[in-house]
VOGU-3710 file (C-alpha; in Angstrom, 3 decimals, decimal comma):
1> mrfwgrllaa> 19,826/66,064/36,336  20,795/62,767/34,710  19,269/60,887/37,640  15,960/62,698/37,310  15,851/62,272/33,547  16,424/58,527/33,854  13,927/58,229/36,686  11,109/60,081/34,922  11,753/58,288/31,637  11,604/54,946/33,429
11> afgmaalvga> 8,310/55,829/35,110  6,770/57,047/31,844  8,009/54,109/29,781  7,084/51,389/32,249  3,589/52,822/32,796  2,987/52,931/29,043  4,311/49,374/28,696  2,160/47,998/31,551  -0,923/49,729/30,188  -0,358/48,549/26,607
21> aqfgvvygld> 0,393/44,998/27,755  -2,851/44,724/29,726  -4,953/46,065/26,870  -3,111/43,834/24,424  -3,950/40,709/26,432  -7,680/41,412/26,861  -8,164/42,664/23,304  -6,222/39,751/21,865  -8,355/37,230/23,762  -11,602/39,106/22,994
31> vlrldrefva> -12,284/39,538/26,698  -12,919/43,246/26,130  -14,787/44,501/23,083  -15,611/48,181/23,119  -16,347/48,329/19,386  -19,676/46,500/19,443  -23,353/47,013/20,124  -24,528/47,089/23,726  -28,209/46,325/23,309  -30,994/45,845/25,837
41> gtdndwnlql> -30,106/42,933/28,076  -26,383/43,638/27,787  -26,523/47,344/28,716  -24,364/46,878/31,786  -21,572/45,315/29,747  -20,541/48,840/28,783  -20,027/49,820/32,435  -18,346/46,482/33,084  -15,808/47,050/30,338  -15,177/50,647/31,349
51> twvvwftiva> -14,451/49,360/34,862  -11,711/47,136/33,480  -10,314/50,017/31,412  -10,115/52,238/34,490  -8,444/49,511/36,549  -5,848/48,861/33,841  -5,043/52,574/33,864  -4,696/52,656/37,658  -2,402/49,616/37,626  -0,299/51,117/34,834
61> vaggatfaag> 0,297/54,342/36,762  1,165/52,466/39,953  3,397/50,057/38,039  5,405/52,793/36,354  5,883/54,743/39,573  6,843/51,624/41,553  9,403/50,573/38,949  11,016/54,009/38,881  11,106/54,206/42,673  12,853/50,843/42,699
71> laqrdrrrig> 15,550/52,273/40,434  15,957/55,190/42,815  16,386/52,816/45,755  18,961/50,850/43,812  20,910/54,094/43,401  20,656/54,505/47,197  18,331/57,486/46,867  15,754/58,189/49,548  12,131/57,838/48,445  10,923/61,205/49,632
81> aavrigtava> 8,154/63,474/48,488  10,066/64,681/45,401  10,729/61,172/44,091  7,214/60,018/44,931  5,533/62,960/43,199  7,893/63,001/40,209  7,551/59,295/39,450  3,786/59,335/39,987  3,244/62,241/37,594  5,542/60,769/34,925
91> aalgaaaaaf> 3,817/57,398/35,261  0,401/59,052/34,972  1,473/60,625/31,680  2,817/57,300/30,425  -0,363/55,440/31,350  -2,457/58,124/29,657  -0,344/57,859/26,504  -1,206/54,166/26,285  -4,762/54,099/27,617  -6,301/56,957/25,635
101> pltlqpaqya> -5,646/55,667/22,094  -6,248/52,027/23,048  -9,629/52,945/24,527  -10,931/55,797/22,398  -10,205/54,190/19,033  -12,499/51,169/19,556  -14,971/53,113/21,726  -15,917/55,377/18,825  -17,562/52,367/17,147  -19,608/51,361/20,213
111> rlsaafdpgl> -23,392/51,496/19,895  -25,256/52,024/23,153  -28,941/51,808/23,992  -28,463/54,770/26,360  -28,428/58,318/25,004  -24,829/59,397/25,575  -21,623/59,553/23,570  -19,512/56,409/24,149  -16,304/58,129/23,052  -16,765/60,979/25,510
121> taaiavsagv> -17,742/58,569/28,272  -14,636/56,464/27,652  -12,415/59,561/27,635  -13,833/60,709/30,973  -13,348/57,225/32,438  -9,710/57,038/31,350  -9,029/60,551/32,666  -10,537/59,628/36,023  -8,490/56,409/35,982  -5,284/58,396/35,509
131> vaglftalla> -6,178/60,580/38,496  -7,052/57,519/40,592  -3,763/55,895/39,577  -1,872/59,040/40,537  -3,540/58,955/43,950  -2,672/55,273/44,371  0,957/55,807/43,392  1,371/58,720/45,794  0,068/56,526/48,599  1,935/53,305/47,846
141> vgrtplsanl> 5,300/54,176/46,286  8,133/53,846/48,769  5,861/52,449/51,485  6,524/48,717/51,592  3,417/47,532/53,477  1,116/49,386/51,083  2,945/48,413/47,906  3,122/44,756/48,987  -0,635/44,647/49,499  -1,253/46,539/46,268
151> wtctgavwll> 0,705/44,149/44,064  -0,391/40,987/45,843  -4,017/42,022/45,453  -3,413/42,998/41,820  -1,976/39,565/41,120  -4,968/37,935/42,818  -7,412/39,959/40,704  -5,619/38,856/37,547  -5,770/35,258/38,783  -9,543/35,543/39,218
161> ailsyldste> -9,797/36,925/35,683  -7,726/34,073/34,234  -9,798/31,409/35,998  -13,022/33,072/34,861  -11,784/33,268/31,271  -10,738/29,613/31,245  -14,184/28,648/32,534  -15,821/30,720/29,781  -13,771/29,128/27,026  -14,151/25,591/28,396
171> fsrnrdamge> -17,934/25,779/28,569  -18,316/28,111/25,555  -20,328/30,628/27,535  -21,039/33,008/24,642  -23,720/35,665/24,970  -24,275/36,097/21,240  -25,457/33,480/18,756  -22,440/33,923/16,489  -19,989/33,287/19,326  -18,116/36,513/18,665
181> yydptrlgvl> -17,468/37,327/22,326  -17,575/35,490/25,628  -19,738/36,167/28,631  -18,151/39,231/30,248  -15,863/38,682/33,222  -16,413/41,140/36,048  -13,432/42,804/37,692  -12,484/41,171/40,994  -15,073/38,396/40,633  -14,554/34,653/40,226
191> dvsnlepvpr> -17,064/34,340/37,390  -17,227/30,560/37,017  -20,303/28,540/36,147  -20,221/26,439/39,340  -20,949/29,479/41,550  -24,129/31,521/41,749  -23,784/35,002/40,153  -24,700/37,119/43,200  -22,646/35,286/45,880  -19,551/35,139/43,707
201> asfslpvial> -19,816/38,883/43,035  -20,370/39,731/46,695  -17,692/37,519/48,216  -14,855/37,004/45,695  -12,972/40,235/46,325  -13,743/40,477/50,066  -12,199/37,027/50,555  -9,124/38,115/48,591  -8,934/41,335/50,626  -9,118/39,380/53,887
211> lvgltcglva> -6,416/36,880/52,952  -4,060/39,443/51,412  -4,636/41,934/54,256  -3,805/39,352/56,919  -0,813/37,890/55,069  0,823/41,173/54,084  0,037/42,644/57,499  1,759/39,766/59,296  4,808/40,012/57,035  5,027/43,781/57,550
221> rhagrsrlli> 4,634/43,401/61,294  7,376/40,781/61,426  9,606/43,223/59,531  8,920/45,923/62,133  7,073/48,319/59,827  5,020/51,285/60,997  1,761/50,346/62,694  -0,044/53,076/60,752  1,182/51,789/57,391  0,303/48,221/58,341
231> alsgaigplt> -3,202/49,304/59,356  -3,761/51,186/56,096  -2,180/48,554/53,875  -5,198/46,249/53,816  -7,320/48,810/51,983  -4,940/49,868/49,197  -5,261/46,805/46,958  -9,067/46,532/47,091  -9,279/50,328/46,810  -7,963/50,228/43,236
241> vamayviggp> -10,826/47,916/42,275  -13,363/49,980/44,223  -12,257/53,193/42,499  -12,542/51,465/39,117  -16,129/50,470/39,927  -17,029/53,954/41,157  -15,731/55,460/37,920  -17,114/52,715/35,683  -20,510/52,934/37,358  -22,972/50,391/38,778
251> gisraltdqa> -24,602/49,831/35,402  -26,872/51,537/32,883  -29,756/49,153/33,523  -31,315/49,142/36,973  -33,218/45,949/36,112  -29,947/44,000/35,813  -27,760/43,789/38,920  -24,691/41,956/37,593  -22,486/45,048/37,632  -24,079/46,484/40,784
261> daylgamiav> -23,451/43,252/42,712  -19,749/43,353/41,857  -19,712/47,097/42,629  -21,009/46,382/46,130  -18,522/43,540/46,594  -15,632/45,917/45,838  -16,837/48,410/48,447  -17,139/45,642/51,031  -13,631/44,433/50,181  -12,062/47,789/51,094
271> vvgliassii> -13,653/47,652/54,537  -12,750/43,981/55,046  -9,125/44,575/54,052  -8,835/47,616/56,295  -10,269/45,730/59,279  -7,966/42,749/58,708  -4,775/44,807/58,505  -5,852/47,033/61,409  -6,280/43,995/63,653  -2,729/42,917/62,802
281> alaprrpgvl> -1,368/46,427/63,371  -3,148/47,078/66,653  -2,619/43,690/68,286  -0,202/44,060/71,233  3,370/42,980/70,606  4,961/40,388/72,835  8,637/39,441/72,877  9,363/36,622/70,476  5,821/36,711/69,009  4,634/38,440/65,823
//
């Protein structure tokens, strides 16, 4: 009983911490601003920001469950169905405890050009993010090839966001005249001024998926992991971004394609990652060769 109490508390606490930390960073740097007006011409910024919110929630759930499973392994416990389900559910509750107040409080002050309630929309998005995170955790926890791809891809997505933010601040790419917020950074996109908007949205994440899928697949194959897990591993990291885009939506405005372009890029990335890792998994083994 003590083991389970410690395990579930660790999953809940770490998920809440990961979620709060991510929101704290983007709110502190004014990268995300839910409490503002989304007028014509910036309609899709609402979907863009909801996409980030959903992804933060997914990562928080997966982070809490992965941390707790690591504690179980350190205690020499087998990561079976009970541990996987217990940690995933506890982490989902922890992520929800952080994401709901940190999203709904600012969202109630949002002003949209579309005729729907921003608070309700944000609540639905966070709820769907918790479910998506639960699904991700159940897939990845305790399965090394999948978790390796998940966290490598997550780190790469954060790297893209950091580079995009630095480019925004260096060139003062502000969308409003008062300079209150920077040009929005799309999830999984290298949004820098030197690249054209559509190509960078369509190819940023697929390139990451290809490189991470091949690298993690080769490492897993060298370690003698299951061919099935290696084949599936390439999709898990990009899948978190794709699910965030599906929940966040392709954009309110059909005249603007900034969000839709990134949406399509995330879908392509899942396929690219899956193909890359499947090639590694299905290639014939030869003695002394990976």
